[in-house]
N, C-alpha and C positions, 0 to 999 in steps of 0.2 A: 504494500500500500504506500502510495506517495505521501510524503510529509507535507502538510499544508500550512503555510505561513501567510498571514494576512498583513497588509499595509493599509492603514486607514488614516485619512486626514481630509481636510477640506480642500477646495479648489486652490491650486497654486501653492500647495504645501511642499511639493517636491516628491510626491509619491512615485510618479512615472519615471522621473530621472533616477531615483534611488533603485527602483526595481530593475530598470535597464542596466545599471551598473552592477547590481548584484547578479544578474543573469550572466554577465561576462565573467565575473569572479567565480561563480559557482561552476560554470562550464570549464574554466581553467582547472578547477579542482576535480574534474571528471564527472560531475553530476549532470543528469538529464533533467531539464526544467520545462515546465509549462506555466503559462500565466493566464489567469482568468480575471477579467476586469468587469466591474459592475457599472453598467450604464443606466443608472437609476432614472434618468430623465429622458431616455430614448433618443439621444442625440446622434448615435452612431449611424453612419451612412456608408454604403459602398461607394467607391470612387465612381464618379459620373462617367458615363460613356463606355464602361467595360461591359463585356458580355454578361458577367454575373450580375452587375447592377441592372442591366436591361431585364434579366429574368426575374429579379426581385421586384422591380417596378411593374412587371407584367403580372405579378401576383403569385409567383411560385411559392409554394410552402417551404421548399428547401432547395438550396443550390449548393452543390459540392464541386469544388474546383480541384482537380488532381493535376499536380505538376511533378516533374521528376524528383523534387526534393521537398514537397510540401502538399498539404491538403488544406483548403480553406472551406469551412462549413458555415453556411447561413441557413438557419432553420427558424421558421415562424412557430412559436409555441407559447401558449398562454401560461403565465406564472411559472417560468422555468425554475427548477430547483438547483441550487448550487451543489447539493449532495449528489444529485443525479449526474451532473456534469463531471464532478470530481471522480466518480467511479469509472468514467471513460478513460481517465488518465492515471489510474492507480499503478500502472506499470512503470511510471517515471519515478525519479528520486524525490523531486520537490514540485509542488504546485504553489506558485506565488499568487496570492489573491489580492487584487486592488479593489478596495471598497468593501461592500457587504458588512457594514458596521455592526449589524445586529446578529449575524451568524455566530456560531459558537466556536469556531476555530481560533487558535492563538493568533494575536495581532500585535504588530508594532505600530504605535501611534507616531505619525509623522507631522511635524509642524515647523513653521518658521517665524511665527509671531505669537505674542501672548494671546491674541484673539483666537488664533487657530489652535492654541493649546487646549481649548475647551473640548476638543475631540476626546480627550481623556475621559470626561464624564459621559460622553455620548456612546462609548463602546460597551458592549455586553458580550462576554465578560470584559473586565478591565484589561488593558494591554499588558503584555508580558515585558515590554520594553518601550523606550522612546528613542526616536531619531530626530534630532533638531540641530539647527545651527545657532541657536540662542545660547549665549554664554550664561553660566550659572543659573540654569532653570531649576526652580524648586516647585514641587507640587505638594503643598500642605505637608502633612507628616508622613505621607506614603512615599517610600523610596522605590523608584523603578530603575532598572539598569538603563543608563542613558548613553547614547552614542551620538557623536557628531555625524551629521548627514553625509559628510565626505569620508568617513572612516569605513569604507566598504569592506575591507578585510576584517575589521573588528566586528562588524554586523554579521558578516558571513560566518565567522568563527562562532559567534553567539548562537546563530541559527543551528549550525551543526551540533554544538554542545547541548542546546536545548532538546533536540530530538534524541541525542544519545542518552540524556538523563531521563527522558519521559518515554 
């Protein structure tokens, strides 16, 4: 079963950049990675003018694009479940999950401002760590392992050790 690690934060908090850098680091360590991103507002669109976009716009329920080195899947589905999708990638080492604040997988809270740090209270369950570029961030009396957003090796080490312990 793949190890699932979430990265949760508000818009422009650095989630996507952090996950992209972690993918590179974890692949260098020999891990196979998948990423699932929550599009809570339904903003994702296929690139205009492509065949797959034409099929989607024409009303296809699913479009699967097979290439020599990848598969892209678009499927219309009401209330898709994160758990259902995770099972499809259980053969990988890690699945990084961007968003899905209310799901039960372990998460790292990502933020760059004091306002964005409110993500800590929004997460269920609470985060297992924090990634921020704020100096001397303190969150009440609760101590979380805290990493600089640019400490990719340290965050990767933490993720590996977290799953070795649990």
